Backbone as CSV, one residue per row, in Angstrom:
resi,resn,N_x,N_y,N_z,CA_x,CA_y,CA_z,C_x,C_y,C_z
1,MET,88.610,-174.499,52.974,87.942,-174.689,54.310,87.392,-173.260,54.762
2,TYR,88.156,-172.179,54.564,87.638,-170.880,55.106,86.813,-169.999,53.895
3,GLY,86.987,-170.422,52.712,86.205,-169.645,51.810,87.277,-168.426,51.280
4,PHE,88.445,-168.542,51.679,89.481,-167.695,51.131,90.851,-168.230,51.296
5,ASP,91.875,-167.855,50.629,93.307,-168.325,50.726,93.910,-167.782,51.856
6,PRO,94.221,-168.522,52.879,94.887,-167.893,54.022,96.373,-167.872,53.968
7,VAL,96.930,-168.224,52.742,98.523,-168.315,52.694,99.000,-166.855,52.944
8,GLY,100.018,-166.672,53.743,100.476,-165.425,54.049,99.809,-164.505,55.186
9,MET,98.775,-165.075,55.573,97.866,-164.487,56.599,98.313,-165.112,57.959
10,ASN,98.349,-164.204,59.077,98.671,-164.595,60.393,97.410,-165.165,61.075
11,VAL,97.556,-165.820,62.146,96.395,-166.515,62.783,95.320,-165.348,63.294
12,ARG,95.719,-164.259,63.752,94.825,-163.316,64.028,93.930,-162.879,63.024
13,ASN,94.497,-162.718,61.721,93.646,-162.337,60.517,92.760,-163.364,60.000
14,ILE,93.267,-164.542,60.155,92.318,-165.750,59.796,91.149,-165.750,60.751
15,ILE,91.383,-165.595,61.949,90.271,-165.773,63.086,89.266,-164.552,62.861
16,GLU,89.804,-163.406,62.563,88.873,-162.261,62.402,88.202,-162.414,60.921
17,GLN,88.906,-162.781,59.967,88.278,-162.976,58.592,87.172,-164.049,58.655
18,SER,87.410,-165.154,59.298,86.439,-166.225,59.371,85.457,-166.204,60.391
19,GLN,85.328,-165.062,61.240,84.501,-164.878,62.306,84.393,-166.065,63.261
20,CYS,85.566,-166.429,63.830,85.750,-167.621,64.735,85.021,-167.337,66.067
21,ARG,84.318,-168.428,66.556,83.679,-168.213,67.694,83.505,-169.671,68.167
22,TYR,83.407,-169.822,69.508,83.330,-171.210,70.265,81.879,-171.802,69.902
23,LEU,81.664,-172.963,70.131,80.490,-173.640,69.762,79.241,-173.089,70.500
24,ASP,79.319,-172.431,71.669,78.315,-171.687,72.454,78.128,-170.306,71.809
25,ASP,78.770,-169.870,70.628,78.796,-168.606,69.990,79.434,-167.428,70.762
26,SER,80.268,-167.881,71.787,81.041,-166.675,72.431,82.267,-166.507,71.420
27,PRO,82.834,-165.320,71.481,83.913,-165.127,70.612,85.190,-165.978,70.963
28,PHE,85.870,-166.292,69.839,87.139,-167.138,69.961,88.298,-166.236,70.433
29,LEU,88.899,-166.522,71.449,89.875,-165.647,72.248,91.301,-166.139,71.723
30,LEU,92.202,-165.205,71.353,93.466,-165.645,71.068,94.361,-165.040,72.042
31,LYS,95.183,-166.129,72.502,96.205,-165.647,73.699,97.383,-164.956,72.950
32,ILE,97.841,-163.881,73.598,98.920,-163.172,73.079,100.197,-163.323,73.948
33,ASN,101.388,-163.649,73.278,102.550,-163.924,73.975,103.210,-162.471,74.265
34,GLN,104.324,-162.628,75.133,104.874,-161.405,75.668,105.303,-160.457,74.504
35,HIS,105.376,-160.848,73.277,105.936,-160.052,72.267,104.605,-159.470,71.421
36,HIS,103.492,-159.656,71.932,102.114,-159.393,71.213,101.962,-160.003,69.775
37,ALA,102.443,-161.311,69.740,102.346,-162.043,68.576,101.367,-163.155,68.985
38,PRO,100.443,-163.587,68.015,99.565,-164.713,68.395,100.433,-166.010,68.379
39,CYS,100.529,-166.615,69.563,101.340,-167.864,69.693,100.648,-168.649,70.817
40,ALA,100.656,-169.960,70.760,100.129,-170.772,71.747,101.083,-170.594,72.833
41,VAL,100.657,-170.343,74.192,101.461,-170.253,75.102,101.497,-171.658,76.065
42,GLU,100.498,-172.356,75.624,100.281,-173.853,76.290,99.803,-174.707,75.181
43,LYS,99.750,-175.943,75.467,99.248,-176.944,74.339,97.621,-176.766,74.470
44,VAL,97.065,-176.980,73.266,95.646,-177.049,73.120,95.265,-178.166,72.460
45,LEU,94.426,-179.161,72.930,94.094,-180.319,72.181,92.666,-180.451,71.917
46,ASN,92.356,-180.639,70.641,90.923,-180.943,70.289,89.952,-179.966,70.615
47,LEU,90.308,-178.574,70.519,89.323,-177.524,70.754,88.426,-177.324,69.592
48,GLN,87.169,-177.307,69.838,86.180,-177.069,68.771,85.729,-175.762,68.756
49,PHE,85.488,-175.149,67.401,84.973,-173.969,67.330,84.359,-173.762,65.934
50,ARG,83.569,-172.748,65.670,82.823,-172.591,64.504,83.448,-171.318,63.699
51,ILE,83.362,-171.377,62.430,83.617,-170.394,61.501,82.573,-170.118,60.665
52,THR,82.524,-168.773,60.024,81.644,-168.481,59.030,82.586,-168.210,57.789
53,ARG,82.262,-168.911,56.669,83.012,-168.728,55.362,82.602,-167.369,54.812
54,LEU,83.362,-166.877,53.898,82.954,-165.632,53.159,81.657,-165.815,52.481
55,ASP,81.369,-167.160,52.093,80.014,-167.319,51.332,78.992,-167.442,52.235
56,GLY,79.200,-167.299,53.598,78.013,-167.399,54.666,77.902,-168.838,55.230
57,GLN,78.512,-169.770,54.710,78.493,-171.112,55.067,79.232,-171.338,56.429
58,GLU,78.495,-171.984,57.398,78.941,-172.219,58.702,79.901,-173.685,58.631
59,ARG,80.975,-173.689,59.371,81.841,-174.972,59.450,82.217,-175.124,60.893
60,ILE,82.350,-176.339,61.337,82.826,-176.601,62.740,84.279,-177.116,62.449
61,LEU,85.344,-176.565,63.165,86.650,-176.923,63.203,87.163,-177.351,64.385
62,GLU,88.162,-178.236,64.328,88.787,-178.636,65.446,90.299,-178.324,65.606
63,THR,90.913,-177.790,66.535,92.292,-177.482,66.490,93.092,-178.151,67.577
64,SER,94.268,-178.411,67.506,95.409,-178.689,68.349,96.592,-177.728,68.180
65,SER,97.203,-177.375,69.136,98.404,-176.469,68.960,99.294,-176.637,70.165
66,ALA,100.468,-176.336,69.864,101.552,-176.320,70.874,102.601,-175.246,70.680
67,PRO,103.202,-174.814,71.750,104.199,-173.649,71.467,105.633,-174.335,70.759
68,LEU,106.140,-173.537,70.006,107.312,-173.878,69.344,108.516,-173.362,70.026
69,LEU,109.340,-174.008,70.658,110.336,-173.515,71.464,111.753,-173.735,70.851
70,ILE,112.665,-172.947,71.073,113.990,-173.095,70.803,114.720,-172.940,72.191
71,GLY,115.109,-173.834,72.820,115.513,-173.885,74.173,114.365,-173.510,74.995
72,ASP,114.376,-172.410,75.774,113.281,-171.834,76.650,112.541,-170.742,75.857
73,ARG,112.923,-170.271,74.749,112.457,-169.190,74.008,111.390,-169.546,73.051
74,LEU,110.193,-169.039,73.283,108.999,-169.148,72.366,109.243,-168.465,70.928
75,VAL,109.276,-169.217,69.883,109.584,-168.753,68.632,108.253,-168.810,67.726
76,GLY,107.144,-169.504,68.045,106.154,-169.700,67.110,105.267,-170.738,67.638
77,THR,104.384,-171.326,66.778,103.324,-172.253,67.296,103.169,-173.228,66.067
78,VAL,102.808,-174.426,66.600,102.475,-175.500,65.558,101.097,-175.773,65.775
79,THR,100.361,-175.500,64.658,98.851,-175.761,64.858,98.179,-176.431,63.799
80,VAL,97.186,-177.294,64.150,96.641,-177.948,63.040,94.889,-177.821,63.182
81,TRP,94.282,-177.438,62.143,92.854,-177.244,62.186,92.302,-178.269,61.225
82,HIS,91.276,-178.901,61.666,90.507,-179.841,60.811,89.046,-179.528,60.769
83,ASP,88.521,-179.513,59.583,87.127,-179.488,59.441,86.368,-180.630,59.860
84,ILE,85.525,-180.512,60.998,84.800,-181.640,61.540,83.428,-181.514,61.306
85,THR,82.954,-180.672,60.355,81.500,-180.349,60.109,80.666,-181.577,59.906
86,GLU,81.183,-182.506,59.143,80.404,-183.665,58.657,80.367,-184.737,59.908
87,ARG,81.474,-184.808,60.541,81.436,-185.534,61.847,80.410,-185.156,62.863
88,LYS,80.363,-183.889,63.015,79.349,-183.287,63.987,78.043,-183.540,63.446
89,LYS,77.713,-183.603,62.225,76.364,-183.774,61.642,76.110,-185.250,61.975
90,ALA,76.945,-186.123,61.543,76.733,-187.608,61.904,76.581,-187.949,63.325
91,GLU,77.225,-187.237,64.227,77.011,-187.416,65.683,75.683,-186.903,66.247
92,GLU,75.184,-185.783,65.603,73.923,-185.362,65.920,72.673,-186.256,65.404
93,ALA,73.044,-186.909,64.243,72.038,-187.766,63.634,71.939,-188.970,64.399
94,LEU,73.039,-189.571,65.044,73.004,-190.792,65.795,72.377,-190.433,67.194
95,ARG,72.556,-189.301,67.846,71.978,-188.961,68.975,70.349,-188.845,68.711
96,ALA,70.000,-188.338,67.671,68.577,-188.040,67.245,67.791,-189.521,67.131
97,LYS,68.615,-190.441,66.811,68.105,-191.891,66.657,67.821,-192.631,67.972
98,ARG,68.485,-192.097,68.806,68.360,-192.879,70.266,67.013,-192.620,70.910
């Protein structure tokens, strides 16, 4: 999906390496928790953004994430990213036919 192997990388490095930005081309902002680690501090549902792979190919991704808590303590984030590039192309093609 990224054009590189993200295993062992933190979210900040993945975002920087893949040049993440919102669909309006503004920079993708990463919220920082109180310990300066990239973690979701609130739920995010179906947020769409664009990446540029190392080979220059652009992809559109959708993410949902939520804080991972132990009691009241934030210990991490559960995040899912889906490549929705083909879906977005199909939606554009349908709009163009109208």
